[in-house]
C-alpha positions as MATLAB code, in Angstrom:
seq = 'MLHVTQNATALRSRSTRQALHRTPVHLRRADQLRCRTTNNGVTAESSKAAVTPPRTDATAIVDRILESIRDTDSGAAISPEKRAEVDELLEQLEQIGAAQQPRPLDNPLLWGNYNVAYTSSGKGQYGEPAGGRFRGRVGKALFRTAGLFQSVLQPDIATNKVEFKLFGFIPGFVGLRGKVLPEGDEGDTVQVLFEPPVLTIGEGLHLRIGRTSSVVLSTTYLDERVRLGKGSRGSLFVFTRGGAADAAGMDRVGLQTTSLTSAALFSAFFVSLFLGGAALWVSGMVALKAAALCLWLLGAAIGGVVRQGGLLMDRDDERMAEALAAELKRTRKREAEREAAGAGAGSSNGNGSGSGPAAPAVALKAAALCLWLLGAAIGGVVRQGGLLMDRDDERMAEALAAELKRTRKREAEREAAGAGAGSSNGNGSGSGPAAPAVA';
ca = [
     213.675   44.540  162.138;
     215.574   45.418  165.309;
     218.671   43.642  166.602;
     219.720   42.671  170.115;
     221.963   45.239  171.751;
     225.611   44.256  172.127;
     225.578   44.453  175.912;
     222.943   41.635  176.203;
     224.337   38.604  177.932;
     225.169   35.482  175.967;
     222.909   33.375  178.149;
     219.910   35.590  177.581;
     220.568   35.731  173.808;
     220.829   31.956  173.607;
     217.570   31.397  175.488;
     215.847   34.013  173.366;
     216.900   32.285  170.148;
     215.635   28.953  171.465;
     212.297   30.543  172.294;
     212.211   32.103  168.829;
     212.520   28.744  167.133;
     209.649   27.381  169.210;
     207.403   30.352  168.483;
     205.066   30.157  165.456;
     205.793   32.502  162.603;
     202.618   34.538  162.901;
     203.213   35.160  166.630;
     206.757   36.314  166.010;
     205.586   38.772  163.365;
     202.963   40.109  165.737;
     205.650   40.498  168.430;
     207.795   42.467  166.028;
     204.841   44.700  165.181;
     204.175   45.415  168.850;
     207.791   46.359  169.472;
     207.470   49.126  166.885;
     204.506   50.717  168.609;
     205.346   50.566  172.338;
     207.716   52.588  174.483;
     211.478   52.307  174.378;
     211.846   49.884  177.247;
     209.438   47.389  175.775;
     210.966   47.856  172.362;
     214.406   46.858  173.577;
     212.966   43.823  175.325;
     210.647   42.529  172.560;
     213.183   43.145  169.817;
     215.098   40.116  171.075;
     212.435   37.968  169.385;
     213.362   39.522  166.034;
     216.953   38.342  165.892;
     218.272   38.063  162.341;
     220.729   35.175  162.043;
     224.004   36.011  160.308;
     224.489   35.431  156.583;
     226.574   32.347  157.329;
     223.586   30.838  159.131;
     221.364   31.362  156.070;
     223.933   29.687  153.806;
     224.172   26.713  156.144;
     220.379   26.382  156.314;
     220.098   26.460  152.521;
     222.779   23.761  152.289;
     220.862   21.554  154.714;
     217.593   22.041  152.838;
     219.085   21.228  149.435;
     220.740   18.127  150.837;
     217.495   16.964  152.478;
     215.294   17.383  149.400;
     217.683   15.818  146.910;
     216.156   12.886  144.984;
     212.734   13.269  146.623;
     210.703   13.870  143.429;
     210.016   17.484  144.431;
     209.068   16.368  147.938;
     206.660   13.607  146.898;
     209.022   10.832  148.058;
     210.109   12.267  151.403;
     209.321   10.755  154.789;
     207.010   12.606  157.205;
     209.857   13.063  159.676;
     212.185   14.523  157.072;
     209.364   16.756  155.749;
     208.798   18.185  159.216;
     212.528   18.901  159.504;
     212.653   20.622  156.112;
     209.553   22.695  156.869;
     211.160   23.875  160.108;
     214.280   24.934  158.222;
     212.106   26.802  155.730;
     210.465   28.608  158.633;
     213.855   29.730  159.852;
     214.758   31.058  156.412;
     211.432   32.858  156.302;
     212.485   34.834  159.360;
     215.737   35.758  157.665;
     213.889   36.714  154.505;
     211.585   39.054  156.426;
     214.574   41.371  156.961;
     216.080   41.105  153.482;
     216.662   44.335  151.575;
     215.826   45.077  148.869;
     212.464   43.376  149.129;
     211.894   40.453  146.719;
     209.743   42.385  144.242;
     212.507   45.005  143.963;
     215.343   42.478  143.864;
     216.815   41.620  140.421;
     217.405   38.076  141.695;
     213.660   37.459  141.456;
     213.729   37.177  137.659;
     214.735   33.911  136.078;
     213.915   30.249  135.446;
     213.470   27.898  138.392;
     213.114   24.176  139.071;
     210.387   23.224  141.548;
     212.657   21.270  143.883;
     210.280   20.801  146.833;
     206.644   21.334  147.749;
     204.764   20.833  150.987;
     200.979   21.085  151.224;
     199.319   23.375  153.726;
     196.879   22.036  156.299;
     193.547   21.161  154.737;
     194.898   21.628  151.210;
     193.749   19.054  148.665;
     196.131   17.622  146.090;
     199.653   18.574  145.116;
     200.620   22.277  145.304;
     202.499   21.992  141.992;
     201.371   19.989  138.980;
     197.734   19.458  139.953;
     196.202   16.185  138.738;
     199.328   15.389  136.737;
     201.089   14.883  140.077;
     198.370   12.753  141.661;
     198.551    8.973  141.829;
     196.668    8.371  138.594;
     198.378   11.304  136.904;
     201.901   10.101  137.676;
     201.013    6.555  136.589;
     199.864    7.732  133.140;
     201.928   10.925  132.755;
     205.340   10.194  134.266;
     206.750   13.504  135.476;
     209.884   14.614  133.634;
     210.221   18.135  135.084;
     208.513   20.827  137.130;
     209.442   24.422  136.320;
     208.409   27.980  137.092;
     209.684   31.240  135.648;
     209.267   34.880  136.588;
     209.866   36.923  133.438;
     210.188   40.663  132.991;
     208.198   42.781  133.118;
     205.186   40.984  134.633;
     204.858   37.415  133.324;
     204.906   34.109  135.194;
     204.909   30.680  133.534;
     204.486   27.176  134.966;
     205.338   23.970  133.153;
     204.883   20.276  133.936;
     206.836   18.073  131.547;
     205.751   14.426  131.292;
     205.958   11.245  129.254;
     202.546    9.794  128.446;
     202.613    5.999  128.996;
     206.269    6.470  129.833;
     207.509    7.319  126.338;
     205.334    9.966  124.576;
     206.713   13.422  125.505;
     204.430   16.306  126.357;
     203.742   19.077  128.819;
     201.017   21.239  130.259;
     201.770   24.947  130.609;
     200.308   28.016  132.257;
     201.015   31.644  131.450;
     199.806   34.531  133.561;
     200.131   38.171  134.494;
     201.859   39.098  137.761;
     200.176   41.720  139.944;
     201.868   42.970  143.140;
     199.730   42.571  146.249;
     200.028   44.216  149.650;
     202.671   46.614  150.954;
     205.377   44.188  152.084;
     207.034   43.913  148.664;
     207.037   40.115  148.697;
     203.576   38.968  147.551;
     201.995   38.734  144.110;
     198.789   37.496  142.583;
     199.138   35.711  139.243;
     196.155   35.661  136.867;
     196.643   32.632  134.634;
     195.163   32.070  131.198;
     193.608   28.648  130.433;
     196.219   25.851  130.363;
     197.763   24.523  127.157;
     198.218   20.752  126.809;
     200.903   19.675  124.334;
     201.530   16.125  123.118;
     204.639   15.470  121.061;
     205.980   18.485  119.211;
     203.005   19.967  117.424;
     199.690   18.937  119.008;
     198.428   21.748  121.242;
     195.059   21.986  122.954;
     193.973   24.895  125.159;
     191.618   23.463  127.757;
     190.153   24.448  131.088;
     189.576   27.986  132.256;
     191.357   30.893  133.876;
     192.797   30.545  137.373;
     194.793   32.550  139.875;
     197.223   32.043  142.758;
     198.640   34.221  145.501;
     202.298   33.529  146.306;
     204.734   35.198  148.691;
     208.502   35.058  148.250;
     209.764   34.448  151.775;
     213.497   34.192  151.021;
     215.674   34.930  147.995;
     219.335   34.471  147.184;
     221.601   33.448  144.310;
     220.695   29.761  144.602;
     217.107   29.458  145.800;
     213.784   31.216  146.024;
     211.343   30.159  148.718;
     207.611   30.568  148.186;
     204.546   30.341  150.392;
     201.007   29.954  149.059;
     197.908   31.590  150.445;
     196.857   28.281  152.070;
     200.220   27.596  153.679;
     201.836   25.484  150.959;
     205.635   25.762  150.853;
     207.902   25.788  147.793;
     211.639   25.572  147.207;
     212.718   26.803  143.768;
     216.281   26.258  142.601;
     217.706   28.532  139.943;
     218.828   27.596  136.419;
     219.854   24.130  135.290;
     217.160   22.210  133.442;
     214.765   25.154  133.820;
     216.938   27.279  131.519;
     216.566   24.667  128.768;
     212.791   24.227  129.179;
     211.733   27.077  126.862;
     209.835   28.821  129.623;
     209.427   32.081  127.713;
     207.255   30.287  125.106;
     204.989   28.455  127.544;
     201.313   29.297  127.081;
     201.736   30.932  123.673;
     200.648   27.840  121.713;
     197.241   27.848  120.048;
     194.770   25.069  119.317;
     194.559   23.965  115.687;
     191.735   22.062  114.032;
     194.106   19.166  113.463;
     195.013   18.992  117.143;
     191.388   19.149  118.256;
     190.413   16.465  115.729;
     193.233   14.136  116.796;
     192.518   14.549  120.503;
     188.830   13.845  119.864;
     189.624   10.875  117.636;
     191.785    9.358  120.356;
     188.972    9.305  122.903;
     186.401    8.200  120.324;
     188.645    5.326  119.242;
     188.990    4.152  122.844;
     185.214    4.143  123.251;
     184.426    2.484  119.925;
     187.248   -0.019  120.297;
     185.917   -0.986  123.698;
     182.400   -1.301  122.294;
     183.622   -3.581  119.491;
     185.389   -5.842  121.986;
     182.412   -5.866  124.319;
     179.875   -7.072  121.737;
     182.084  -10.066  120.893;
     180.738  -11.816  123.964;
     184.063  -13.322  125.087;
     184.993  -12.682  128.709;
     188.607  -11.819  127.901;
     187.568   -9.321  125.233;
     185.003   -7.773  127.560;
     187.761   -7.296  130.125;
     189.891   -5.627  127.465;
     186.940   -3.366  126.601;
     186.624   -2.308  130.242;
     190.353   -1.535  130.309;
     190.020    0.721  127.272;
     187.069    2.574  128.778;
     188.833    2.991  132.120;
     191.957    4.233  130.345;
     189.953    6.862  128.482;
     188.194    7.908  131.681;
     191.481    8.126  133.586;
     193.228   10.231  130.942;
     190.196   12.473  130.599;
     190.011   12.858  134.372;
     193.647   13.945  134.593;
     193.641   16.426  131.711;
     190.215   17.850  132.600;
     190.518   21.629  133.053;
     194.198   21.323  132.215;
     194.876   19.252  135.327;
     194.098   22.167  137.629;
     192.799   21.434  141.118;
     190.403   24.133  142.264;
     188.275   24.238  145.398;
     185.196   26.405  145.822;
     187.271   29.505  146.634;
     189.251   29.039  143.428;
     186.071   28.505  141.431;
     184.479   31.642  142.833;
     187.639   33.593  142.074;
     187.749   32.205  138.537;
     184.109   33.123  138.028;
     184.762   36.626  139.358;
     187.766   37.004  137.050;
     185.760   35.831  134.060;
     182.951   38.252  134.910;
     185.398   41.127  135.316;
     187.044   40.270  131.993;
     183.615   40.255  130.342;
     182.749   43.643  131.838;
     186.107   45.053  130.763;
     185.634   43.901  127.182;
     182.115   45.302  127.170;
     183.374   48.687  128.359;
     186.074   48.669  125.689;
     183.492   47.896  123.002;
     181.248   50.693  124.273;
     184.145   53.159  124.266;
     185.079   52.167  120.721;
     181.475   52.554  119.624;
     181.239   55.924  121.368;
     184.418   57.064  119.636;
     183.054   55.944  116.271;
     179.799   57.775  116.974;
     181.631   60.958  117.928;
     183.719   60.774  114.760;
     180.599   60.335  112.644;
     178.972   63.301  114.393;
     181.988   65.513  113.761;
     182.199   64.481  110.128;
     178.515   64.922  109.264;
     177.684   67.875  111.503;
     174.935   65.918  113.194;
     174.653   63.548  116.103;
     172.960   63.723  119.444;
     175.245   61.351  121.349;
     177.330   58.183  121.114;
     176.174   55.476  118.759;
     174.895   52.188  120.075;
     177.625   49.553  120.598;
     178.699   48.128  117.257;
     178.549   44.558  118.493;
     174.949   44.953  119.642;
     173.923   46.444  116.277;
     175.586   43.626  114.384;
     173.828   41.111  116.574;
     170.476   42.808  115.947;
     171.138   42.827  112.175;
     172.008   39.140  112.256;
     168.803   38.382  114.157;
     166.758   40.275  111.561;
     168.427   38.401  108.702;
     167.842   35.066  110.373;
     164.238   35.987  111.120;
     163.648   36.947  107.472;
     165.282   33.781  106.232;
     163.217   31.665  108.603;
     159.909   33.287  107.648;
     160.757   33.064  103.960;
     161.659   29.424  104.330;
     158.351   28.654  106.009;
     156.053   30.501  103.623;
     157.963   29.515  100.464;
     155.685   27.492   98.184;
     152.879   28.190  100.639;
     154.532   26.012  103.220;
     154.142   22.909  101.002;
     156.671   20.099  101.046;
     156.965   18.753   97.493;
     159.000   16.001   95.897;
     160.186   16.029   92.243;
     156.880   14.711   90.784;
     154.945   17.411   92.611;
     157.338   20.040   91.333;
     157.018   18.867   87.700;
     153.240   18.884   87.959;
     153.246   22.372   89.440;
     155.524   23.586   86.646;
     153.201   22.072   83.988;
     150.152   23.662   85.580;
     151.881   27.027   85.751;
     152.892   26.796   82.067;
     149.372   25.832   80.990;
     147.924   28.715   83.044;
     150.340   31.101   81.358;
     149.357   29.887   77.868;
     145.632   30.161   78.691;
     145.983   33.734   79.878;
     147.981   34.596   76.792;
     145.246   33.239   74.463;
     142.589   35.198   76.370;
     144.603   38.381   76.023;
     145.063   37.828   72.305;
     141.301   37.286   71.783;
     140.498   40.467   73.710;
     143.030   42.413   71.654;
     141.599   41.016   68.392;
     138.061   42.038   69.374;
     139.198   45.537   70.319;
     141.018   45.920   66.965;
     137.963   44.912   64.948;
     135.791   47.454   66.757;
     138.305   50.234   66.120;
     138.452   49.402   62.394;
     134.670   49.522   62.018;
     134.324   52.808   63.838;
     137.129   54.828   62.247;
     137.383   53.351   58.789;
     141.044   52.853   59.121;
     143.201   50.193   60.651;
     146.103   48.241   59.475;
     145.432   45.187   61.587;
     144.822   44.119   65.110;
     146.399   46.196   67.824;
     149.162   44.761   69.957;
     147.883   42.694   72.863;
     146.924   44.995   75.663;
     148.525   42.841   78.325;
     151.798   42.803   76.455;
];
């Protein structure tokens, strides 16, 4: 970014700075781009719109921002007038950040644990930029926010955490863990591919719910105290370094797994609300019916907040999530095919035969399972001729089978006795009847 030449007059510099503050960010960036591609005279003139305020100005702006957003519940309890003032200060810092070197993705200050000190939604954006449904009206009433944190961990991990107290006293949190992918050529923007959220109640109940998601976030300014972020839809973030974020265990967020006990307890909670409400409803008393409705509404409200891990996704997010899931599926399929091809090649080398890679192992296992199930199904149908028999039928069938066996045995013995008598008469010798032919 170019600077104003020293021989520019003070009056002209002052008017230029005033015009800069009134000019939207995207127009100023375009003006800076044009000054790089035109002739020298125009460059010197248009570069005045790219003035970089001194370091002392940046420090003063950060001080004003931190003072303005103090005790505002991460911006949720700030007046519209004060929000407009803070957003304007953030825009000024964004201009300073555009000239910072090294760029944020190459700056060691990027790494660390941060508190989400302020958020401001972009135009047309639905819901809270940080915290999702847990930060909505119903969410904050049931899950009182205890902390909002974000960490950028080496080498390429980002974690988000919303700490809460369910009903005001049961501790818990919802966490996201994702992979950071640089985006663009400016050195300040990343895309984060998040795994499904993990909901934790108390110390040991973990439930992975929802689906994958992604965000695009630019770091517009970075120093020792704060990191400013800007979402793809214009949402603004102020992250403050250290403090409570360092004690939030951010490196472990998203690593928890769902256990059968956790799943059973979560399910039992919702089932108990439903059945308890049903029991109160059938009593017939108006007061108990009202209590039943309260239980059902409570279950619906909690389920509505924690649904999909509290994430708020519009159609663009859903399409992106679907595309990510499809790409992950294709990637895993290719890996399985490569493994199967490698196994086939190894078998060919070992046996001296083989005309190409073997079929994917997963597909063969699936085909084998289908054959086994088909055989079991056919055998189950034709067993006993397809008859359904109770115990009396079975005993009768066993008696008939035994009697049939004894009858056939007697017939065989009579045939053997007749054959032995004929042999004795014909040959003049015989020591007795021959052994039964059937035996």
